[in-house]
C-alpha positions in Angstrom: 106.3 178.0 30.5 103.4 175.3 31.2 100.0 176.9 31.1 97.6 175.3 33.5 93.8 175.7 32.6 91.1 175.6 34.8 89.7 172.3 33.4 93.3 170.6 33.7 93.3 172.1 37.4 89.6 170.9 38.0 90.5 167.3 36.6 93.7 167.1 38.9 91.7 168.1 41.9 89.1 165.6 40.8 91.7 162.7 40.8 93.1 163.7 44.1 89.7 163.8 45.7 89.1 160.3 44.3 92.1 158.9 45.6 91.6 160.4 48.9 88.1 159.1 48.7 89.3 155.5 47.8 92.0 155.6 50.8 89.1 156.6 53.2 86.6 154.0 51.8 89.2 151.4 52.1 90.0 151.8 55.7 86.6 152.3 56.4 85.6 148.6 54.9 88.4 146.9 57.3 87.0 149.0 60.5 83.7 147.6 59.6 84.5 144.1 58.6 87.6 144.0 60.9 89.4 141.9 58.3 92.7 142.9 56.8 92.0 141.2 53.6 88.7 141.8 52.0 89.1 140.4 48.8 92.0 138.2 47.3 93.4 141.0 45.1 93.9 143.0 48.5 96.9 140.6 49.3 97.0 137.6 46.9 100.1 136.2 49.1 98.1 136.4 52.6 95.2 135.2 50.8 97.2 132.0 49.9 98.8 131.8 53.1 95.2 132.2 54.8 93.7 129.7 52.6 96.4 127.2 53.7 95.9 127.5 57.4 92.2 127.4 57.1 92.7 124.0 55.3 94.8 122.8 58.1 92.1 124.0 60.5 89.5 122.0 58.7 91.8 119.1 58.9 92.3 119.6 62.8 89.0 120.0 63.4 88.1 116.7 61.8 90.9 115.0 64.0 89.2 116.5 67.1 86.3 115.0 66.3 87.4 111.7 65.6 89.3 111.9 69.0 85.7 112.8 70.5 84.3 109.7 69.1 87.4 107.4 69.8 86.9 108.7 73.4 83.4 107.8 73.6 84.4 103.9 72.2 87.3 103.8 74.4 85.5 104.8 77.6 82.5 102.6 77.0 84.9 99.6 76.2 86.7 100.4 79.6 83.6 100.5 81.6 82.4 97.1 79.9 85.9 95.6 80.7 85.7 96.6 84.2 82.3 95.1 84.7 83.6 91.9 82.9 86.5 91.8 85.4 84.3 92.3 88.5 81.7 89.5 87.1 85.0 87.1 86.7 86.2 87.7 90.0 82.5 86.8 91.3 82.5 84.0 89.3 85.9 82.8 90.9 84.5 83.4 94.3 81.5 81.4 93.6 83.4 78.7 92.0 86.0 78.7 95.2 82.9 78.8 97.5 81.3 75.7 95.4 84.3 73.5 95.4 84.0 73.1 99.2 81.9 69.9 98.8 81.9 68.8 102.4 80.6 72.0 104.0 77.7 72.6 101.2 74.5 71.1 101.6 72.4 70.5 98.3 70.4 73.7 98.8 73.5 75.8 99.3 75.1 74.2 96.1 71.8 75.2 94.4 71.8 78.6 95.6 75.5 79.1 94.3 74.3 77.5 91.2 71.6 80.2 90.7 74.0 82.9 91.5 76.2 81.6 88.7 73.4 81.7 86.2 72.9 85.4 87.0 76.7 85.9 86.5 76.0 84.3 82.9 73.4 86.8 81.9 75.3 89.6 83.4 78.5 88.5 81.3 76.1 88.4 77.9 74.9 92.0 78.9 78.5 92.9 79.1 79.4 91.4 75.7 76.7 93.2 74.0 77.8 96.6 75.4 77.1 99.3 72.8 78.2 102.9 71.6 75.9 104.8 69.7 74.1 101.7 68.3 77.3 99.8 67.8 78.9 96.8 69.6 82.2 97.6 71.1 83.2 93.6 71.2 81.9 93.0 67.6 84.3 95.2 65.5 82.2 96.7 62.4 79.6 93.9 62.5 76.0 95.3 62.4 74.4 92.3 63.6 71.6 92.6 66.3 73.7 91.4 69.1 77.2 91.5 69.6 77.4 87.6 70.4 75.1 84.6 69.3 73.7 83.3 72.5 72.9 80.0 70.7 76.5 79.4 69.4 78.3 81.8 71.8 80.2 83.3 68.8 80.8 87.0 68.2 80.1 88.6 64.9 82.8 90.5 63.5 84.0 91.9 60.1 86.8 94.3 60.7 88.4 96.4 63.6 87.0 99.8 64.0 89.6 102.6 63.9 89.6 106.2 64.2 92.3 108.8 62.6 93.5 110.9 65.3 96.4 112.7 63.6 98.1 113.1 60.2 100.1 110.0 60.9 98.0 108.2 63.6 95.2 105.9 64.1 93.9 104.3 66.8 91.8 101.1 67.4 88.6 102.0 69.4 86.8 98.3 69.8 88.0 95.4 71.7 87.8 91.8 70.3 85.2 90.1 72.2 86.8 86.5 71.3 90.0 87.5 73.2 88.0 88.7 76.2 85.1 86.3 76.5 86.4 83.3 74.2 84.0 81.7 71.8 81.7 78.3 71.7 82.9 75.6 74.0 86.2 77.6 74.8 84.3 80.8 76.1 83.4 82.0 79.7 80.1 81.6 79.0 80.3 77.7 78.3 82.7 77.6 81.3 80.0 79.0 83.7 77.4 76.5 82.3 80.0 73.5 82.7 80.2 74.8 86.5 76.7 75.0 87.1 76.3 71.4 85.7 79.1 69.9 87.6 77.7 71.8 90.7 74.2 70.5 90.3 75.5 67.0 89.3 77.8 66.7 92.5 81.0 66.9 90.6 83.9 68.7 92.4 84.6 72.0 90.7 87.9 73.1 92.2 89.6 72.1 88.6 87.4 74.8 87.3 89.3 77.8 89.3 92.4 77.6 87.1 90.1 78.0 83.9 88.4 80.9 85.5 91.8 82.4 86.2 92.6 82.2 82.7 89.8 84.2 81.7 90.6 86.8 84.3 94.2 87.1 82.9 92.6 87.5 79.1 90.3 90.2 80.3 93.1 92.2 82.1 95.4 92.0 79.2 92.8 93.5 77.0 91.8 96.0 79.3 95.5 97.2 79.6 95.5 97.6 75.7 92.3 99.4 75.7 93.9 101.7 78.4 97.0 102.3 76.3 94.8 103.3 73.2 92.6 105.4 75.7 95.7 107.3 76.9 96.9 108.1 73.2 93.6 109.4 72.6 93.5 111.8 75.5 97.4 112.9 74.3 96.3 113.3 70.8 93.6 115.3 72.2 95.7 117.7 74.1 98.1 118.2 71.1 95.2 118.9 68.8 94.0 121.6 71.3 97.3 123.2 71.1 97.4 123.2 67.3 93.8 124.6 67.1 95.3 127.7 69.2 98.3 127.9 67.3 96.3 127.9 64.0 94.0 130.5 65.0 96.7 132.8 66.1 98.5 132.4 62.7 95.2 133.1 60.9 94.4 135.9 63.1 97.7 137.8 62.2 97.1 137.5 58.4 93.4 138.3 58.2 92.7 140.3 61.4 93.3 144.0 61.7 94.9 145.6 64.5 91.8 147.6 65.8 94.0 150.3 67.2 96.0 151.0 64.3 93.0 151.0 62.0 91.1 153.3 64.1 94.1 155.9 64.2 94.4 155.2 60.3 90.7 155.8 59.8 90.9 159.3 61.7 94.0 160.2 59.7 92.3 159.4 56.4 89.1 161.4 57.2 91.1 164.4 58.0 93.2 164.3 54.9 89.7 163.7 52.9 88.4 166.7 54.4 91.6 168.8 54.1 91.3 167.9 50.2 87.8 169.0 50.0 88.7 172.3 51.7 91.7 173.0 49.3 89.7 172.0 46.3 86.8 174.2 47.4 89.3 177.3 47.7 91.5 176.4 44.5 88.3 176.2 42.3 86.7 179.6 42.5 84.2 180.3 39.9 85.8 182.8 37.2 84.1 185.2 34.6 83.8 182.6 32.2 81.8 180.4 34.6 79.1 183.3 34.2 79.4 183.9 30.7 78.6 180.2 29.6 
């Protein structure tokens, strides 16, 4: 027969109590942190999956920030192009009005010329539109103004793009030269020429076609900006959906089921109390304990 000594019984009881205490401590830690994984050793595979998901979340967050910035650029460009379109319409109306030589007095022509000069200045303001200190019609140029008023040329280094997805980028600026033209072929030079002709008594009806050309250019660039803006808004919706999906996957791995943990905590508390009670009854003091 195997002889069970008091010391071996005490050691076994101590091991069992320690095991019960460890189980209780583990479930208490989960309840306190509300995390399924407290340290990588708790679930190495789960930890690796959680880290991969968090990396995807970080990338998704960066794309969302890029989308927000792209939306700001494109909204500003859209508004500037709308203003430019209105100004060119005004330019056309004034040109048509000024082309009616026989019905206009010199004072009326001068009044039209003054309005055209105001249109010129307003077009310059539109061409120099900024977003966060950057010119939307001058690419990555960091010059003080998008267009040089003396030479009527745009400063530009390269296009401004924003990455809005793993395999998707969008241009967020507009080419000022495509909208307003440059130098003697610009809308600014055209306005100046119309004013000069009007004051010099030259009929300006032939200028209407030139104005229409710039109107078509502006509308073309505006439609391109609109298409880019639509892509950005679609990417924003997709990224929001991905964010919800990724958070759900992360939660399944890392977060506890509070109801289940509460029940398990109560179960382990009862088990530990039972173990303590059993140990107290089993390890009764013997005669030898008093003779030591």
